[in-house]
C-alpha positions in Angstrom: -24.7 26.7 17.7 -23.6 24.5 14.9 -26.2 21.9 15.3 -23.8 19.0 15.9 -24.1 17.0 19.1 -21.0 17.2 21.4 -18.8 19.6 19.0 -18.2 23.1 19.8 -18.1 25.9 17.4 -14.4 26.2 18.4 -13.6 22.8 17.8 -15.2 23.0 14.4 -13.3 26.0 13.5 -10.0 24.7 15.0 -10.4 21.4 12.8 -11.1 23.0 9.7 -8.0 25.4 10.2 -6.0 22.1 10.9 -7.3 20.8 7.7 -6.1 23.8 5.6 -2.7 23.6 7.3 -2.3 20.2 5.7 -2.5 21.6 2.3 0.9 23.2 2.7 2.3 20.6 5.2 1.2 17.0 4.5 2.8 15.9 7.8 0.2 17.4 9.6 -2.4 14.8 8.3 -1.9 12.2 10.8 -2.8 14.4 13.7 -5.6 16.0 11.8 -7.2 12.7 11.1 -6.9 11.7 14.7 -8.8 14.9 15.5 -11.6 14.3 13.1 -11.9 10.8 14.5 -12.0 12.0 18.1 -14.7 14.4 17.2 -16.9 11.6 16.0 -15.8 9.1 18.7 -14.0 6.7 16.4 -11.2 4.3 17.3 -9.5 4.4 14.0 -9.1 6.4 10.7 -6.9 8.1 8.3 -6.6 8.6 4.5 -6.5 5.7 1.8 -5.4 6.0 -1.7 -7.0 3.4 -4.1 -5.1 2.9 -7.3 -7.6 1.7 -9.8 -5.1 0.7 -12.5 -2.9 -1.3 -10.2 -5.7 -2.4 -8.0 -3.6 -1.5 -4.9 -4.4 0.4 -1.7 -1.8 2.6 0.2 -2.9 3.5 3.9 -1.1 6.7 4.2 -1.8 8.2 7.5 -4.0 5.5 9.2 -4.0 4.6 12.9 -6.0 2.3 15.3 -5.7 -0.7 13.0 -4.0 -4.1 13.3 -1.6 -4.6 10.3 -3.3 -7.8 9.3 -6.6 -5.9 9.0 -5.1 -3.3 6.6 -3.5 -6.2 4.6 -7.1 -7.8 4.4 -8.9 -4.6 3.5 -6.5 -3.8 0.7 -7.0 -7.2 -0.7 -10.8 -7.4 -0.5 -11.5 -3.5 -1.1 -12.3 -3.8 -4.9 -15.3 -6.1 -3.9 -16.2 -4.3 -0.8 -19.6 -2.1 -0.3 -17.2 0.9 0.0 -15.8 0.5 -3.6 -19.4 0.0 -4.9 -20.7 3.3 -3.1 -17.5 5.2 -4.3 -18.2 4.3 -8.1 -21.7 6.3 -7.9 -20.4 9.0 -5.3 -19.2 12.3 -6.1 -15.9 13.7 -4.6 -17.1 14.8 -1.0 -20.2 12.5 -0.8 -20.3 11.3 2.7 -21.2 7.3 3.2 -21.1 4.9 6.1 -21.4 1.2 6.0 -24.0 1.1 8.9 -26.8 3.1 7.1 -28.2 -0.1 5.9 -27.5 -2.4 8.8 -29.0 -5.5 7.8 -27.1 -5.5 4.4 -23.9 -4.9 6.3 -24.2 -8.0 8.9 -25.2 -10.3 6.0 -22.3 -9.0 3.8 -19.2 -11.4 3.2 -17.2 -8.2 3.6 -18.5 -7.9 7.3 -18.0 -11.4 8.1 -14.5 -11.8 6.7 -13.0 -8.1 7.0 -14.6 -6.1 9.8 -16.2 -8.8 12.3 -12.8 -10.8 12.9 -11.0 -7.4 13.7 -13.9 -6.1 16.2 -15.1 -3.3 13.6 -18.7 -2.3 13.3 -18.9 0.6 11.1 -16.7 2.9 8.8 -17.5 6.3 7.9 -15.9 8.1 4.8 -16.1 10.3 1.8 -14.0 10.2 -1.6 -11.8 13.2 -1.2 -9.7 13.3 -4.6 -9.8 11.8 -8.0 -6.9 12.1 -10.3 -6.6 9.7 -13.4 -6.9 6.1 -12.1 -6.4 7.1 -8.5 -8.8 8.0 -5.7 -8.2 9.2 -2.1 -10.7 9.0 0.7 -10.8 9.9 4.3 -12.5 7.8 6.8 -13.2 7.0 10.4 -14.1 3.6 12.1 -15.6 2.5 15.3 -15.0 -0.9 17.3 -17.8 -3.3 18.5 -17.6 -1.0 21.8 -19.4 1.9 19.9 -22.6 2.0 18.2 -23.1 2.7 14.4 -22.6 6.2 13.2 -25.7 8.4 13.5 -27.0 11.4 11.7 -25.0 14.0 13.7 -21.7 12.1 12.6 -22.7 11.9 9.1 -23.3 15.9 9.3 -20.0 16.4 10.8 -18.3 14.7 7.9 -20.5 16.5 5.4 -19.1 19.8 7.0 -15.5 18.9 6.7 -15.5 17.1 3.5 -15.5 20.2 1.0 -12.5 21.7 3.0 -10.6 18.2 3.0 -11.3 18.1 -0.8 -10.1 21.6 -1.3 -7.0 21.1 0.9 -5.9 17.9 -1.0 -6.6 19.6 -4.4 -4.4 22.5 -3.4 -1.3 20.5 -2.6 -2.2 17.4 -4.7 -0.8 15.7 -1.5 -2.1 12.2 -2.5 -0.7 12.0 -5.9 1.9 9.2 -5.3 4.7 10.7 -7.4 4.3 14.0 -5.9 3.9 12.6 -2.5 6.9 10.4 -2.7 9.0 12.9 -4.3 9.9 11.6 -8.1 13.5 13.1 -7.8 14.2 11.4 -4.4 12.9 8.1 -5.7 15.2 8.4 -8.7 18.2 9.2 -6.4 17.5 6.3 -4.2 17.1 4.0 -7.1 20.5 4.8 -8.3 22.2 3.5 -5.2 23.8 0.0 -5.2 22.5 -0.6 -1.5 19.1 -1.6 -0.8 17.1 1.2 0.8 14.0 0.5 2.9 11.8 3.0 4.5 9.7 1.7 7.5 6.8 3.2 9.2 6.4 3.6 12.9 4.4 0.2 12.9 7.3 -1.4 11.2 5.5 -1.6 7.7 7.8 -1.0 4.8 6.4 2.2 3.0 9.2 2.2 0.5 11.8 0.1 -1.2 14.3 1.2 -3.8 15.1 -0.8 -6.9 18.1 -2.6 -5.2 16.0 -3.4 -2.1 13.3 -5.0 -4.5 15.9 -7.2 -6.0 17.2 -8.4 -2.7 13.8 -9.3 -1.5 13.0 -11.0 -4.7 16.5 -13.1 -4.4 15.2 -14.3 -1.0 18.6 -15.5 0.2 18.7 -13.4 3.3 15.7 -11.1 3.6 12.1 -11.3 2.9 8.9 -9.5 3.8 6.6 -10.9 6.2 3.3 -9.1 6.5 4.6 -6.1 4.8 7.4 -6.0 7.3 11.2 -6.4 6.6 12.6 -9.6 8.0 15.7 -11.8 7.9 15.7 -15.5 6.9 18.1 -16.6 9.8 16.3 -16.7 13.2 18.9 -14.9 15.0 19.4 -12.1 12.6 15.6 -11.8 12.5 15.3 -11.1 16.2 18.2 -8.7 16.1 16.8 -6.8 13.0 13.5 -6.5 14.6 14.9 -5.3 17.9 17.0 -2.7 16.3 14.2 -1.4 14.1 12.0 -1.2 17.2 14.7 0.7 18.8 15.4 3.1 16.1 11.8 3.9 15.7 11.6 5.1 19.3 14.7 6.9 19.2 14.4 10.6 19.5 16.8 13.8 19.5 17.7 13.3 23.2 18.7 9.5 22.9 22.0 8.3 22.5 21.2 6.1 19.5 23.5 6.3 16.5 23.7 4.4 13.3 23.4 0.7 14.2 24.5 -2.3 12.1 23.2 -5.9 12.0 24.7 -8.7 10.3 22.2 -10.5 8.1 23.6 -13.9 6.9 22.4 -16.0 4.0 19.6 -18.1 5.2 21.1 -21.4 3.6 24.3 -21.0 5.5 26.3 -20.3 2.5 28.7 -17.8 4.4 27.5 -14.7 2.5 24.9 -12.2 3.3 24.2 -8.5 4.0 24.9 -5.8 6.4 21.8 -3.8 7.4 22.6 -0.1 8.9 19.7 1.4 10.7 19.1 5.1 10.8 16.2 6.9 12.7 14.8 9.6 10.3 11.9 11.2 12.3 14.3 13.9 13.6 16.1 17.1 12.0 16.8 17.4 8.5 16.2 13.7 7.9 12.6 14.2 8.7 12.2 17.0 6.2 13.8 15.3 3.5 12.0 11.9 3.7 8.8 13.5 5.1 6.8 12.4 1.7 7.2 8.7 2.7 5.7 9.1 6.1 8.7 6.8 7.3 10.3 6.3 10.8 13.5 4.4 10.2 15.6 3.9 7.1 17.4 0.4 6.7 20.2 0.3 4.2 21.1 -3.2 3.2 24.6 -3.7 1.7 26.5 -6.8 0.6 30.0 -5.9 2.2 32.0 -7.9 -0.3 30.7 -5.7 -3.0 30.7 -2.4 -1.2 31.5 -1.9 2.4 29.0 0.1 4.1 29.3 2.7 7.2 29.9 2.5 9.9 32.4 -0.2 9.1 33.3 1.1 5.5 36.2 3.4 6.5 37.4 0.8 9.0 37.6 -2.0 6.6 39.1 -0.1 4.0 41.6 1.5 6.4 42.5 -1.8 7.7 42.1 -4.0 4.5 39.4 -6.3 5.9 37.7 -8.5 3.4 33.9 -8.8 3.4 33.9 -12.1 5.4 36.1 -10.4 8.0 33.8 -7.5 8.2 30.7 -9.7 8.7 32.4 -11.5 11.5 33.8 -8.2 13.3 30.1 -6.7 13.0 28.6 -9.8 14.6 31.0 -9.6 17.4 30.4 -5.8 17.8 26.7 -6.9 18.6 28.0 -8.8 21.7 27.7 -12.3 20.2 30.4 -14.9 21.0 32.4 -17.0 18.4 29.9 -20.0 18.5 26.9 -17.6 18.3 28.6 -15.6 15.3 29.3 -18.7 13.5 25.6 -19.9 13.8 24.3 -16.6 12.7 26.6 -16.2 9.8 26.3 -19.7 8.7 30.0 -20.5 9.0 32.1 -23.0 11.2 33.4 -21.7 14.6 36.9 -22.3 13.4 36.5 -20.2 10.4 35.2 -17.4 12.8 38.5 -17.7 14.8 40.6 -17.6 11.5 38.8 -14.4 10.4 39.3 -13.0 13.9 43.0 -13.9 13.8 43.3 -12.0 10.4 41.7 -8.9 11.8 43.9 -8.9 14.8 46.8 -8.9 12.5 45.4 -6.3 10.1 44.3 -3.9 12.9 47.6 -4.5 15.2 45.2 -5.7 18.1 45.7 -9.0 20.1 42.5 -9.2 22.3 38.7 -8.9 21.1 38.2 -6.1 23.5 41.0 -4.0 22.0 39.7 -4.8 18.6 35.9 -3.7 19.5 37.4 -0.6 21.3 39.3 0.4 18.0 36.2 -0.1 16.0 34.0 2.0 18.4 36.4 4.6 18.3 36.5 4.7 14.4 32.6 5.3 14.4 31.9 8.6 12.8 31.4 11.2 15.3 27.9 12.1 14.0 24.9 12.7 16.5 21.3 11.7 15.5 20.1 15.3 15.8 23.0 16.8 13.6 21.5 15.0 10.6 
C-alpha cells in the first residue's frame, strides 16, 4: 500500500518512470502531465515557466484550458496568490489555492481569473529555478469537482522530487535550450516570416521577419495570440488551412498549402502564406523544442517568390502580382472573389490572367491550374 486513495503502487511506479523518461525526451511531458492530472482527478494542468525578468509566462505543455484563461492568468500571475506563495516556497514545495478556501473565494484573483472560467482550485509546486526564471508543474479542477484534499497533496509531494530531478537533468525549461538557440538563429536569418503554431492555434514562436510583419500590421496580426489576416476572406482561408494542417497526419493527402494574404487596405500588395504540418517524421524531431504543430511561412512574392509557386513563377517569368492572382485562383476563387480578396479590381485580375496565359502558353484557366498542380514538388508529408 502507498497510502494514496485511488492510486495503486503500479500506477505510482509507472508515472515516476514516465517523469524520468521526460528528462531525456521533453516531448513526453504533455502525456506525463495528463497522467499526473488523471491520478488526482483534475480537468487541466501542465507546466508553466515564469520569467521574472521579462514578467511573462510561457504555458508549455498545458491542456484543459480556454485560451482566454491562459492569457488572463499570464497577465495577472504576478499579483496572484500563486506568485506570492512561490516567493516563500522552496523548489518542490506543494501548494494549493483551496487550502484556505475563505481567502480564495474573497480574492480578486478568484473572481476575475478562476470563477469566470469555471475553475475552483489549482495545485502546484515550483519545479525548477534558474536565474530569473521559475518553472512549476500544476493541475486544476473545474467547478464540477471539490477542492483538493490531503491525499492529492500527498500525491504531489511524492511526485515533486522526481519532477524536479528530471527537469534539472535535462534543463528542459531553460527557454534558450528548449527552443534551440542554433535553430532560432537559423530561422532569424530567413527573409520569410516563420510562425510556429501549437495544436490549439496559438503562436509559440516567431522569427525576426515574422515579428516585423506583425508590427507592420498591413496584412497580418495576432488576435488572442493566434495568427490572423486583416482581410476577412483571407482570415477565414488562413484559419481553415491552419486547422486542416494541424489535423493532418502521415496517412493524409495534405501537402504544402498556400494562401494569398492581401494588404488589408486594398493596396494590391501582401503576402503568400505557405503552411506545413510539422508533427510527423523528421520535421517533428527538428522542431520538437517548440512544441509546435504547424509552420506558416509568410513571404512577399514580389521580394522573393515562395514555394510551391517559386519555381513555377521563375520558370514562366511571373511577377509578384501575377503570382498572387494565380494562387488566389488555385484556391477555387473566381475572378470577382480574387479581386475582392487581393484588394484590386476585377479588370486587373483579368489582365494579370491574360499575361499568365501568354507566359505559360495556356488559354484556359483549367489548363493553367492543371499546369500549376503538375509543377508542385512531388514531396509527401511523411517524407520530410
